N, CA, C and O atoms as CSV, one atom per row, in Angstrom:
chain,resi,resn,atom,element,x,y,z
A,1,UNK,N,N,40.236,-0.432,236.742
A,1,UNK,CA,C,39.680,-0.415,235.398
A,1,UNK,C,C,39.957,0.947,234.771
A,1,UNK,O,O,39.605,1.981,235.339
A,2,UNK,N,N,40.578,0.944,233.619
A,2,UNK,CA,C,40.940,2.172,232.929
A,2,UNK,C,C,39.809,2.577,231.979
A,2,UNK,O,O,39.292,1.755,231.223
A,3,UNK,N,N,39.430,3.879,232.035
A,3,UNK,CA,C,38.363,4.377,231.162
A,3,UNK,C,C,38.910,4.698,229.779
A,3,UNK,O,O,40.037,5.177,229.646
A,4,UNK,N,N,38.110,4.433,228.747
A,4,UNK,CA,C,38.499,4.807,227.387
A,4,UNK,C,C,38.268,6.307,227.219
A,4,UNK,O,O,37.632,6.948,228.056
A,5,UNK,N,N,38.794,6.852,226.127
A,5,UNK,CA,C,38.590,8.283,225.848
A,5,UNK,C,C,37.113,8.612,225.700
A,5,UNK,O,O,36.662,9.657,226.171
A,6,UNK,N,N,36.354,7.735,225.052
A,6,UNK,CA,C,34.925,7.982,224.873
A,6,UNK,C,C,34.234,7.999,226.229
A,6,UNK,O,O,33.385,8.855,226.478
A,7,UNK,N,N,34.583,7.071,227.104
A,7,UNK,CA,C,33.974,7.038,228.434
A,7,UNK,C,C,34.313,8.300,229.233
A,7,UNK,O,O,33.461,8.852,229.929
A,8,UNK,N,N,35.569,8.747,229.123
A,8,UNK,CA,C,35.972,9.988,229.814
A,8,UNK,C,C,35.201,11.177,229.247
A,8,UNK,O,O,34.682,12.002,229.999
A,9,UNK,N,N,35.130,11.261,227.925
A,9,UNK,CA,C,34.411,12.367,227.287
A,9,UNK,C,C,32.921,12.318,227.613
A,9,UNK,O,O,32.294,13.351,227.846
A,10,UNK,N,N,32.368,11.121,227.627
A,10,UNK,CA,C,30.959,10.951,227.952
A,10,UNK,C,C,30.673,11.453,229.365
A,10,UNK,O,O,29.694,12.162,229.599
A,11,UNK,N,N,31.530,11.080,230.288
A,11,UNK,CA,C,31.387,11.539,231.676
A,11,UNK,C,C,31.508,13.066,231.745
A,11,UNK,O,O,30.729,13.726,232.432
A,12,UNK,N,N,32.483,13.611,231.032
A,12,UNK,CA,C,32.699,15.062,231.034
A,12,UNK,C,C,31.474,15.809,230.489
A,12,UNK,O,O,30.927,16.685,231.159
A,13,UNK,N,N,31.052,15.459,229.278
A,13,UNK,CA,C,29.944,16.182,228.634
A,13,UNK,C,C,28.619,15.992,229.370
A,13,UNK,O,O,27.821,16.926,229.456
A,14,UNK,N,N,28.380,14.801,229.897
A,14,UNK,CA,C,27.091,14.561,230.550
A,14,UNK,C,C,26.946,15.341,231.856
A,14,UNK,O,O,25.832,15.517,232.350
A,15,UNK,N,N,28.045,15.802,232.410
A,15,UNK,CA,C,27.984,16.569,233.656
A,15,UNK,C,C,28.035,18.078,233.444
A,15,UNK,O,O,28.045,18.835,234.416
A,16,UNK,N,N,28.066,18.526,232.197
A,16,UNK,CA,C,28.080,19.970,231.929
A,16,UNK,C,C,26.685,20.562,232.159
A,16,UNK,O,O,25.682,19.860,232.032
A,17,UNK,N,N,26.625,21.856,232.498
A,17,UNK,CA,C,25.327,22.498,232.806
A,17,UNK,C,C,24.554,22.929,231.554
A,17,UNK,O,O,24.454,24.119,231.255
A,18,UNK,N,N,24.017,21.963,230.841
A,18,UNK,CA,C,23.233,22.266,229.649
A,18,UNK,C,C,21.890,22.888,230.045
A,18,UNK,O,O,21.395,22.679,231.153
A,19,UNK,N,N,21.318,23.650,229.121
A,19,UNK,CA,C,20.032,24.299,229.337
A,19,UNK,C,C,18.910,23.319,229.024
A,19,UNK,O,O,18.821,22.795,227.914
A,20,UNK,N,N,18.053,23.076,230.016
A,20,UNK,CA,C,16.909,22.188,229.833
A,20,UNK,C,C,15.657,23.045,229.703
A,20,UNK,O,O,15.403,23.925,230.526
A,21,UNK,N,N,14.892,22.779,228.676
A,21,UNK,CA,C,13.656,23.510,228.421
A,21,UNK,C,C,12.495,22.531,228.526
A,21,UNK,O,O,12.527,21.443,227.951
A,22,UNK,N,N,11.474,22.936,229.268
A,22,UNK,CA,C,10.256,22.124,229.407
A,22,UNK,C,C,9.120,22.864,228.717
A,22,UNK,O,O,8.909,24.053,228.957
A,23,UNK,N,N,8.393,22.162,227.863
A,23,UNK,CA,C,7.239,22.747,227.179
A,23,UNK,C,C,6.045,21.828,227.368
A,23,UNK,O,O,6.194,20.612,227.487
A,24,UNK,N,N,4.868,22.418,227.393
A,24,UNK,CA,C,3.652,21.601,227.440
A,24,UNK,C,C,3.092,21.543,226.017
A,24,UNK,O,O,2.900,22.577,225.377
A,25,UNK,N,N,2.838,20.358,225.541
A,25,UNK,CA,C,2.308,20.136,224.198
A,25,UNK,C,C,0.967,19.446,224.317
A,25,UNK,O,O,0.676,18.791,225.318
A,26,UNK,N,N,0.153,19.599,223.285
A,26,UNK,CA,C,-1.129,18.896,223.242
A,26,UNK,C,C,-1.394,18.529,221.789
A,26,UNK,O,O,-1.564,19.403,220.939
A,27,UNK,N,N,-1.427,17.226,221.509
A,27,UNK,CA,C,-1.650,16.754,220.142
A,27,UNK,C,C,-3.109,16.373,219.898
A,27,UNK,O,O,-3.424,15.675,218.934
A,28,UNK,N,N,-3.993,16.837,220.779
A,28,UNK,CA,C,-5.400,16.522,220.642
A,28,UNK,C,C,-5.834,15.362,221.524
A,28,UNK,O,O,-7.029,15.140,221.717
A,29,UNK,N,N,-4.886,14.632,222.052
A,29,UNK,CA,C,-5.203,13.511,222.943
A,29,UNK,C,C,-4.915,13.862,224.397
A,29,UNK,O,O,-4.911,12.984,225.260
A,30,UNK,N,N,-4.677,15.125,224.666
A,30,UNK,CA,C,-4.380,15.563,226.029
A,30,UNK,C,C,-2.966,16.102,226.136
A,30,UNK,O,O,-2.096,15.745,225.342
A,31,UNK,N,N,-2.743,16.951,227.105
A,31,UNK,CA,C,-1.429,17.578,227.248
A,31,UNK,C,C,-0.368,16.615,227.775
A,31,UNK,O,O,-0.668,15.672,228.506
A,32,UNK,N,N,0.873,16.876,227.388
A,32,UNK,CA,C,2.033,16.156,227.897
A,32,UNK,C,C,3.200,17.127,227.877
A,32,UNK,O,O,3.104,18.210,227.300
A,33,UNK,N,N,4.297,16.742,228.502
A,33,UNK,CA,C,5.444,17.631,228.652
A,33,UNK,C,C,6.619,17.141,227.810
A,33,UNK,O,O,6.926,15.949,227.778
A,34,UNK,N,N,7.263,18.078,227.135
A,34,UNK,CA,C,8.438,17.775,226.330
A,34,UNK,C,C,9.629,18.456,226.988
A,34,UNK,O,O,9.608,19.658,227.251
A,35,UNK,N,N,10.659,17.674,227.249
A,35,UNK,CA,C,11.908,18.200,227.802
A,35,UNK,C,C,12.957,18.099,226.707
A,35,UNK,O,O,13.053,17.089,226.009
A,36,UNK,N,N,13.740,19.160,226.567
A,36,UNK,CA,C,14.795,19.158,225.551
A,36,UNK,C,C,16.042,19.822,226.103
A,36,UNK,O,O,15.974,20.645,227.016
A,37,UNK,N,N,17.185,19.450,225.534
A,37,UNK,CA,C,18.438,20.128,225.850
A,37,UNK,C,C,18.651,21.137,224.730
A,37,UNK,O,O,18.820,20.764,223.569
A,38,UNK,N,N,18.641,22.413,225.088
A,38,UNK,CA,C,18.680,23.483,224.087
A,38,UNK,C,C,19.898,23.392,223.166
A,38,UNK,O,O,19.785,23.632,221.964
A,39,UNK,N,N,21.039,23.052,223.713
A,39,UNK,CA,C,22.278,23.062,222.917
A,39,UNK,C,C,22.504,21.795,222.097
A,39,UNK,O,O,23.363,21.782,221.215
A,40,UNK,N,N,21.755,20.736,222.369
A,40,UNK,CA,C,21.953,19.460,221.675
A,40,UNK,C,C,20.786,19.205,220.720
A,40,UNK,O,O,19.701,18.825,221.159
A,41,UNK,N,N,21.001,19.411,219.417
A,41,UNK,CA,C,19.912,19.281,218.446
A,41,UNK,C,C,19.201,17.928,218.536
A,41,UNK,O,O,19.836,16.874,218.587
A,42,UNK,N,N,17.889,17.986,218.555
A,42,UNK,CA,C,17.023,16.809,218.555
A,42,UNK,C,C,17.155,15.941,219.811
A,42,UNK,O,O,16.726,14.787,219.812
A,43,UNK,N,N,17.736,16.481,220.863
A,43,UNK,CA,C,17.845,15.750,222.123
A,43,UNK,C,C,16.635,16.133,222.967
A,43,UNK,O,O,16.643,17.132,223.685
A,44,UNK,N,N,15.583,15.297,222.856
A,44,UNK,CA,C,14.333,15.594,223.545
A,44,UNK,C,C,13.568,14.321,223.836
A,44,UNK,O,O,13.808,13.275,223.234
A,45,UNK,N,N,12.638,14.433,224.777
A,45,UNK,CA,C,11.763,13.304,225.140
A,45,UNK,C,C,10.510,13.894,225.788
A,45,UNK,O,O,10.498,15.053,226.203
A,46,UNK,N,N,9.471,13.086,225.867
A,46,UNK,CA,C,8.248,13.575,226.513
A,46,UNK,C,C,7.886,12.694,227.701
A,46,UNK,O,O,8.356,11.565,227.838
A,47,UNK,N,N,7.026,13.258,228.560
A,47,UNK,CA,C,6.533,12.527,229.720
A,47,UNK,C,C,5.179,13.069,230.127
A,47,UNK,O,O,4.750,14.121,229.653
A,48,UNK,N,N,4.516,12.349,231.001
A,48,UNK,CA,C,3.197,12.775,231.476
A,48,UNK,C,C,3.277,13.946,232.451
A,48,UNK,O,O,2.314,14.697,232.608
A,49,UNK,N,N,4.434,14.098,233.108
A,49,UNK,CA,C,4.648,15.207,234.034
A,49,UNK,C,C,5.984,15.865,233.687
A,49,UNK,O,O,6.825,15.253,233.027
A,50,UNK,N,N,6.181,17.101,234.127
A,50,UNK,CA,C,7.487,17.733,233.873
A,50,UNK,C,C,8.635,16.920,234.470
A,50,UNK,O,O,9.673,16.753,233.829
A,51,UNK,N,N,8.456,16.418,235.685
A,51,UNK,CA,C,9.522,15.656,236.340
A,51,UNK,C,C,9.841,14.369,235.586
A,51,UNK,O,O,11.007,13.996,235.455
A,52,UNK,N,N,8.806,13.692,235.090
A,52,UNK,CA,C,9.028,12.465,234.316
A,52,UNK,C,C,9.826,12.775,233.053
A,52,UNK,O,O,10.741,12.034,232.695
A,53,UNK,N,N,9.480,13.866,232.383
A,53,UNK,CA,C,10.199,14.248,231.158
A,53,UNK,C,C,11.659,14.576,231.471
A,53,UNK,O,O,12.552,14.183,230.721
A,54,UNK,N,N,11.908,15.288,232.561
A,54,UNK,CA,C,13.288,15.644,232.936
A,54,UNK,C,C,14.083,14.394,233.288
A,54,UNK,O,O,15.238,14.254,232.886
A,55,UNK,N,N,13.468,13.491,234.036
A,55,UNK,CA,C,14.149,12.249,234.417
A,55,UNK,C,C,14.520,11.441,233.175
A,55,UNK,O,O,15.643,10.947,233.068
A,56,UNK,N,N,13.591,11.307,232.247
A,56,UNK,CA,C,13.846,10.571,231.009
A,56,UNK,C,C,14.905,11.277,230.155
A,56,UNK,O,O,15.677,10.628,229.450
A,57,UNK,N,N,14.931,12.605,230.226
A,57,UNK,CA,C,15.866,13.385,229.412
A,57,UNK,C,C,17.317,13.069,229.776
A,57,UNK,O,O,18.186,13.085,228.904
A,58,UNK,N,N,17.590,12.784,231.036
A,58,UNK,CA,C,18.966,12.477,231.431
A,58,UNK,C,C,19.496,11.256,230.670
A,58,UNK,O,O,20.641,11.258,230.217
A,59,UNK,N,N,18.681,10.232,230.533
A,59,UNK,CA,C,19.096,9.035,229.792
A,59,UNK,C,C,19.241,9.347,228.298
A,59,UNK,O,O,20.189,8.896,227.654
A,60,UNK,N,N,18.303,10.114,227.757
A,60,UNK,CA,C,18.353,10.487,226.342
A,60,UNK,C,C,19.604,11.340,226.064
A,60,UNK,O,O,20.268,11.164,225.043
A,61,UNK,N,N,19.912,12.258,226.979
A,61,UNK,CA,C,21.115,13.095,226.816
A,61,UNK,C,C,22.369,12.225,226.805
A,61,UNK,O,O,23.256,12.416,225.974
A,62,UNK,N,N,22.438,11.278,227.722
A,62,UNK,CA,C,23.585,10.347,227.806
A,62,UNK,C,C,23.733,9.593,226.478
A,62,UNK,O,O,24.829,9.516,225.923
A,63,UNK,N,N,22.632,9.040,225.977
A,63,UNK,CA,C,22.662,8.296,224.712
A,63,UNK,C,C,23.034,9.199,223.540
A,63,UNK,O,O,23.783,8.787,222.654
A,64,UNK,N,N,22.513,10.433,223.529
A,64,UNK,CA,C,22.804,11.387,222.455
A,64,UNK,C,C,24.298,11.683,222.416
A,64,UNK,O,O,24.922,11.633,221.356
A,65,UNK,N,N,24.863,11.990,223.572
A,65,UNK,CA,C,26.297,12.319,223.653
A,65,UNK,C,C,27.134,11.110,223.255
A,65,UNK,O,O,28.081,11.239,222.479
A,66,UNK,N,N,26.792,9.933,223.783
A,66,UNK,CA,C,27.559,8.720,223.474
A,66,UNK,C,C,27.540,8.422,221.979
A,66,UNK,O,O,28.579,8.121,221.390
A,67,UNK,N,N,26.376,8.503,221.372
A,67,UNK,CA,C,26.241,8.238,219.942
A,67,UNK,C,C,27.086,9.199,219.115
A,67,UNK,O,O,27.759,8.792,218.169
A,68,UNK,N,N,27.046,10.465,219.478
A,68,UNK,CA,C,27.817,11.462,218.725
A,68,UNK,C,C,29.317,11.305,218.940
A,68,UNK,O,O,30.095,11.528,218.011
A,69,UNK,N,N,29.735,10.930,220.133
A,69,UNK,CA,C,31.156,10.678,220.386
A,69,UNK,C,C,31.632,9.473,219.571
A,69,UNK,O,O,32.706,9.515,218.971
A,70,UNK,N,N,30.837,8.403,219.550
A,70,UNK,CA,C,31.216,7.205,218.803
A,70,UNK,C,C,31.316,7.477,217.305
A,70,UNK,O,O,32.108,6.841,216.608
A,71,UNK,N,N,30.527,8.408,216.815
A,71,UNK,CA,C,30.569,8.760,215.389
A,71,UNK,C,C,31.588,9.849,215.089
A,71,UNK,O,O,31.746,10.259,213.939
A,72,UNK,N,N,32.282,10.318,216.126
A,72,UNK,CA,C,33.309,11.340,215.941
A,72,UNK,C,C,32.749,12.733,215.692
A,72,UNK,O,O,33.443,13.596,215.153
A,73,UNK,N,N,31.503,12.956,216.080
A,73,UNK,CA,C,30.878,14.266,215.876
A,73,UNK,C,C,31.171,15.194,217.048
A,73,UNK,O,O,31.381,14.744,218.175
A,74,UNK,N,N,31.182,16.464,216.773
A,74,UNK,CA,C,31.460,17.461,217.794
A,74,UNK,C,C,30.255,17.583,218.743
A,74,UNK,O,O,29.103,17.568,218.308
A,75,UNK,N,N,30.540,17.700,220.021
A,75,UNK,CA,C,29.504,17.879,221.031
A,75,UNK,C,C,29.471,19.363,221.401
A,75,UNK,O,O,30.470,19.899,221.881
A,76,UNK,N,N,28.343,20.030,221.186
A,76,UNK,CA,C,28.265,21.451,221.554
A,76,UNK,C,C,28.412,21.634,223.066
A,76,UNK,O,O,27.978,20.792,223.852
A,77,UNK,N,N,29.021,22.733,223.449
A,77,UNK,CA,C,29.146,23.074,224.863
A,77,UNK,C,C,27.925,23.877,225.299
A,77,UNK,O,O,27.250,24.484,224.468
A,78,UNK,N,N,27.641,23.883,226.594
A,78,UNK,CA,C,26.526,24.702,227.081
A,78,UNK,C,C,26.766,26.170,226.777
A,78,UNK,O,O,27.905,26.635,226.760
A,79,UNK,N,N,25.694,26.883,226.539
A,79,UNK,CA,C,25.772,28.321,226.293
A,79,UNK,C,C,25.467,29.033,227.603
A,79,UNK,O,O,24.371,28.886,228.143
A,80,UNK,N,N,26.421,29.803,228.124
A,80,UNK,CA,C,26.131,30.533,229.362
A,80,UNK,C,C,25.003,31.533,229.108
A,80,UNK,O,O,25.035,32.282,228.131
A,81,UNK,N,N,24.026,31.538,229.980
A,81,UNK,CA,C,22.873,32.432,229.814
A,81,UNK,C,C,22.676,33.242,231.077
A,81,UNK,O,O,22.627,32.708,232.185
A,82,UNK,N,N,22.566,34.533,230.883
A,82,UNK,CA,C,22.237,35.429,231.983
A,82,UNK,C,C,21.061,36.274,231.518
A,82,UNK,O,O,21.048,36.779,230.396
A,83,UNK,N,N,20.091,36.419,232.380
A,83,UNK,CA,C,18.895,37.180,232.030
A,83,UNK,C,C,18.752,38.336,233.014
A,83,UNK,O,O,18.468,38.131,234.194
A,84,UNK,N,N,18.952,39.543,232.515
A,84,UNK,CA,C,18.896,40.724,233.379
A,84,UNK,C,C,17.469,41.159,233.667
A,84,UNK,O,O,17.223,41.898,234.620
A,85,UNK,N,N,16.529,40.705,232.848
A,85,UNK,CA,C,15.154,41.168,233.004
A,85,UNK,C,C,14.891,42.431,232.195
A,85,UNK,O,O,13.801,43.000,232.256
A,86,UNK,N,N,15.881,42.861,231.447
A,86,UNK,CA,C,15.716,44.046,230.612
A,86,UNK,C,C,15.990,43.680,229.158
A,86,UNK,O,O,16.955,42.981,228.848
A,87,UNK,N,N,15.119,44.167,228.272
A,87,UNK,CA,C,15.337,43.981,226.843
A,87,UNK,C,C,15.036,45.304,226.141
A,87,UNK,O,O,14.280,46.133,226.647
A,88,UNK,N,N,15.628,45.483,224.992
A,88,UNK,CA,C,15.300,46.629,224.139
A,88,UNK,C,C,14.519,46.085,222.966
A,88,UNK,O,O,14.922,45.120,222.317
A,89,UNK,N,N,13.398,46.720,222.709
A,89,UNK,CA,C,12.505,46.221,221.677
A,89,UNK,C,C,12.039,47.377,220.817
A,89,UNK,O,O,11.519,48.369,221.327
A,90,UNK,N,N,12.223,47.252,219.528
A,90,UNK,CA,C,11.727,48.280,218.606
A,90,UNK,C,C,10.395,47.803,218.048
A,90,UNK,O,O,10.283,46.693,217.527
A,91,UNK,N,N,9.384,48.663,218.167
A,91,UNK,CA,C,8.062,48.344,217.649
A,91,UNK,C,C,7.542,49.557,216.898
A,91,UNK,O,O,8.006,50.671,217.141
A,92,UNK,N,N,6.593,49.372,215.994
A,92,UNK,CA,C,6.030,50.507,215.265
A,92,UNK,C,C,5.341,51.479,216.242
A,92,UNK,O,O,4.748,51.046,217.230
A,93,UNK,N,N,5.419,52.771,215.967
A,93,UNK,CA,C,4.779,53.768,216.841
A,93,UNK,C,C,3.288,53.501,217.054
A,93,UNK,O,O,2.759,53.754,218.136
A,94,UNK,N,N,2.612,52.989,216.022
A,94,UNK,CA,C,1.179,52.725,216.177
A,94,UNK,C,C,0.923,51.619,217.214
A,94,UNK,O,O,-0.023,51.705,217.997
A,95,UNK,N,N,1.765,50.592,217.212
A,95,UNK,CA,C,1.633,49.533,218.207
A,95,UNK,C,C,1.972,50.070,219.595
A,95,UNK,O,O,1.300,49.737,220.571
A,96,UNK,N,N,3.006,50.893,219.684
A,96,UNK,CA,C,3.394,51.496,220.959
A,96,UNK,C,C,2.211,52.274,221.545
A,96,UNK,O,O,1.903,52.150,222.731
A,97,UNK,N,N,1.560,53.068,220.709
A,97,UNK,CA,C,0.401,53.856,221.157
A,97,UNK,C,C,-0.726,52.936,221.612
A,97,UNK,O,O,-1.333,53.160,222.660
A,98,UNK,N,N,-1.002,51.904,220.825
A,98,UNK,CA,C,-2.073,50.967,221.176
A,98,UNK,C,C,-1.818,50.314,222.536
A,98,UNK,O,O,-2.719,50.223,223.370
A,99,UNK,N,N,-0.585,49.864,222.748
A,99,UNK,CA,C,-0.236,49.227,224.018
A,99,UNK,C,C,-0.328,50.209,225.181
A,99,UNK,O,O,-0.831,49.872,226.253
A,100,UNK,N,N,0.164,51.428,224.956
A,100,UNK,CA,C,0.104,52.447,226.001
A,100,UNK,C,C,-1.348,52.785,226.341
A,100,UNK,O,O,-1.689,52.968,227.510
A,101,UNK,N,N,-2.196,52.866,225.324
A,101,UNK,CA,C,-3.624,53.145,225.556
A,101,UNK,C,C,-4.269,52.017,226.353
A,101,UNK,O,O,-5.032,52.277,227.283
A,102,UNK,N,N,-3.970,50.759,225.997
A,102,UNK,CA,C,-4.544,49.610,226.718
A,102,UNK,C,C,-4.084,49.601,228.169
A,102,UNK,O,O,-4.867,49.300,229.070
A,103,UNK,N,N,-2.806,49.931,228.399
A,103,UNK,CA,C,-2.281,49.981,229.767
A,103,UNK,C,C,-2.999,51.061,230.565
A,103,UNK,O,O,-3.336,50.858,231.731
A,104,UNK,N,N,-3.234,52.218,229.930
A,104,UNK,CA,C,-3.928,53.312,230.612
A,104,UNK,C,C,-5.356,52.890,230.970
A,104,UNK,O,O,-5.832,53.182,232.067
A,105,UNK,N,N,-6.027,52.215,230.063
A,105,UNK,CA,C,-7.388,51.744,230.331
A,105,UNK,C,C,-7.392,50.783,231.522
A,105,UNK,O,O,-8.294,50.825,232.358
A,106,UNK,N,N,-6.378,49.918,231.590
A,106,UNK,CA,C,-6.270,48.947,232.687
A,106,UNK,C,C,-5.797,49.605,233.983
A,106,UNK,O,O,-5.918,49.017,235.057
A,107,UNK,N,N,-5.263,50.818,233.886
A,107,UNK,CA,C,-4.779,51.509,235.076
A,107,UNK,C,C,-3.439,50.997,235.572
A,107,UNK,O,O,-3.138,51.063,236.764
A,108,UNK,N,N,-2.635,50.483,234.643
A,108,UNK,CA,C,-1.302,49.977,235.002
A,108,UNK,C,C,-0.275,50.591,234.064
A,108,UNK,O,O,-0.626,51.195,233.050
A,109,UNK,N,N,0.988,50.429,234.410
A,109,UNK,CA,C,2.048,50.981,233.571
A,109,UNK,C,C,2.173,50.178,232.273
A,109,UNK,O,O,1.743,49.028,232.189
A,110,UNK,N,N,2.765,50.809,231.278
A,110,UNK,CA,C,3.022,50.125,230.009
A,110,UNK,C,C,3.900,48.901,230.249
A,110,UNK,O,O,3.672,47.849,229.652
A,111,UNK,N,N,4.901,49.031,231.116
A,111,UNK,CA,C,5.786,47.916,231.431
A,111,UNK,C,C,4.993,46.744,232.021
A,111,UNK,O,O,5.188,45.599,231.613
A,112,UNK,N,N,4.104,47.024,232.974
A,112,UNK,CA,C,3.295,45.955,233.567
A,112,UNK,C,C,2.389,45.312,232.522
A,112,UNK,O,O,2.233,44.092,232.487
A,113,UNK,N,N,1.797,46.142,231.676
A,113,UNK,CA,C,0.888,45.614,230.661
A,113,UNK,C,C,1.637,44.693,229.691
A,113,UNK,O,O,1.171,43.598,229.378
A,114,UNK,N,N,2.794,45.147,229.222
A,114,UNK,CA,C,3.568,44.354,228.270
A,114,UNK,C,C,4.090,43.067,228.921
A,114,UNK,O,O,4.124,42.018,228.277
A,115,UNK,N,N,4.495,43.143,230.187
A,115,UNK,CA,C,4.958,41.953,230.905
A,115,UNK,C,C,3.838,40.927,230.987
A,115,UNK,O,O,4.056,39.738,230.752
A,116,UNK,N,N,2.646,41.389,231.320
A,116,UNK,CA,C,1.504,40.490,231.418
A,116,UNK,C,C,1.161,39.884,230.060
A,116,UNK,O,O,0.886,38.687,229.966
A,117,UNK,N,N,1.175,40.700,229.010
A,117,UNK,CA,C,0.847,40.216,227.667
A,117,UNK,C,C,1.874,39.192,227.182
A,117,UNK,O,O,1.507,38.176,226.593
A,118,UNK,N,N,3.161,39.458,227.429
A,118,UNK,CA,C,4.205,38.519,227.018
A,118,UNK,C,C,4.106,37.211,227.804
A,118,UNK,O,O,4.250,36.128,227.236
A,119,UNK,N,N,3.860,37.316,229.113
A,119,UNK,CA,C,3.731,36.112,229.934
A,119,UNK,C,C,2.559,35.272,229.460
A,119,UNK,O,O,2.670,34.051,229.352
A,120,UNK,N,N,1.449,35.913,229.180
A,120,UNK,CA,C,0.263,35.211,228.703
A,120,UNK,C,C,0.550,34.518,227.371
A,120,UNK,O,O,0.133,33.379,227.159
A,121,UNK,N,N,1.250,35.195,226.488
A,121,UNK,CA,C,1.593,34.626,225.188
A,121,UNK,C,C,2.512,33.409,225.327
A,121,UNK,O,O,2.459,32.480,224.522
A,122,UNK,N,N,3.360,33.434,226.370
A,122,UNK,CA,C,4.285,32.323,226.607
A,122,UNK,C,C,3.644,31.204,227.412
A,122,UNK,O,O,4.292,30.199,227.703
A,123,UNK,N,N,2.359,31.373,227.779
A,123,UNK,CA,C,1.659,30.341,228.520
A,123,UNK,C,C,1.909,30.380,230.013
A,123,UNK,O,O,1.686,29.390,230.710
A,124,UNK,N,N,2.376,31.533,230.514
A,124,UNK,CA,C,2.656,31.687,231.935
A,124,UNK,C,C,1.550,32.518,232.558
A,124,UNK,O,O,1.183,33.571,232.037
A,125,UNK,N,N,1.022,32.041,233.671
A,125,UNK,CA,C,-0.021,32.782,234.375
A,125,UNK,C,C,0.657,33.811,235.276
A,125,UNK,O,O,1.219,33.464,236.315
A,126,UNK,N,N,0.601,35.071,234.873
A,126,UNK,CA,C,1.179,36.117,235.712
A,126,UNK,C,C,0.113,37.152,235.987
A,126,UNK,O,O,-0.320,37.884,235.098
A,127,UNK,N,N,-0.292,37.194,237.216
A,127,UNK,CA,C,-1.335,38.130,237.610
A,127,UNK,C,C,-0.704,39.490,237.888
A,127,UNK,O,O,0.112,39.627,238.799
A,128,UNK,N,N,-1.081,40.483,237.108
A,128,UNK,CA,C,-0.653,41.857,237.323
A,128,UNK,C,C,-1.875,42.597,237.865
A,128,UNK,O,O,-2.938,42.551,237.246
A,129,UNK,N,N,-1.750,43.272,238.997
A,129,UNK,CA,C,-2.902,44.001,239.521
A,129,UNK,C,C,-3.472,44.956,238.481
A,129,UNK,O,O,-2.731,45.673,237.808
A,130,UNK,N,N,-4.790,44.959,238.357
A,130,UNK,CA,C,-5.463,45.761,237.338
A,130,UNK,C,C,-5.677,47.208,237.780
A,130,UNK,O,O,-5.830,48.088,236.932
A,131,UNK,N,N,-5.692,47.467,239.056
A,131,UNK,CA,C,-5.937,48.831,239.510
A,131,UNK,C,C,-5.128,49.115,240.756
A,131,UNK,O,O,-4.604,48.202,241.394
A,132,UNK,N,N,-5.028,50.398,241.101
A,132,UNK,CA,C,-4.262,50.773,242.281
A,132,UNK,C,C,-4.871,50.179,243.542
A,132,UNK,O,O,-4.139,49.860,244.480
A,133,UNK,N,N,-6.186,50.022,243.591
A,133,UNK,CA,C,-6.822,49.456,244.781
A,133,UNK,C,C,-6.507,47.970,244.935
A,133,UNK,O,O,-6.530,47.433,246.042
A,134,UNK,N,N,-6.218,47.320,243.828
A,134,UNK,CA,C,-5.883,45.891,243.884
A,134,UNK,C,C,-4.421,45.686,244.296
A,134,UNK,O,O,-4.057,44.612,244.774
A,135,UNK,N,N,-3.578,46.719,244.111
A,135,UNK,CA,C,-2.168,46.640,244.466
A,135,UNK,C,C,-2.027,46.933,245.950
A,135,UNK,O,O,-2.383,48.021,246.402
A,136,UNK,N,N,-1.526,46.003,246.693
A,136,UNK,CA,C,-1.330,46.180,248.114
A,136,UNK,C,C,0.074,45.742,248.472
A,136,UNK,O,O,0.608,44.805,247.880
A,137,UNK,N,N,0.667,46.409,249.430
A,137,UNK,CA,C,1.983,46.007,249.906
A,137,UNK,C,C,1.846,44.753,250.746
A,137,UNK,O,O,0.936,44.631,251.566
A,138,UNK,N,N,2.740,43.849,250.534
A,138,UNK,CA,C,2.764,42.623,251.306
A,138,UNK,C,C,3.990,42.688,252.211
A,138,UNK,O,O,5.100,42.894,251.722
A,139,UNK,N,N,3.809,42.514,253.540
A,139,UNK,CA,C,4.956,42.572,254.430
A,139,UNK,C,C,5.959,41.500,254.080
A,139,UNK,O,O,5.597,40.377,253.731
A,140,UNK,N,N,7.232,41.861,254.177
A,140,UNK,CA,C,8.294,40.909,253.853
A,140,UNK,C,C,8.544,39.950,254.981
A,140,UNK,O,O,9.408,39.080,254.873
């Protein structure tokens, strides 16, 4: 059986390493998970669990790519992403002072304080030790 160009392209694009993003949403009726493909506009689905949303997303991605190929639309390629863990951020001096003061009050570095604040804002639970006595070495 010979594959058509659309079938070949569909197979090619569906196997590319697209970026999948999982978010927790709550519309007032309880939380649920939304999975989306970052590079494919409006390619998303929800599920009761993260795994359910990811599983459903594979079918939605396949349908999204197929529909766009049939309509002759361009399919975006995955965007290579590397995260070094370092960013440069310009903030007003007054905010810098405020953050540094809060970190000093907590007894942690400005970097630790900002990491904790950003994680909390993103909905990630990241426990940063509040004091030197709480920081202990853990054997590897």
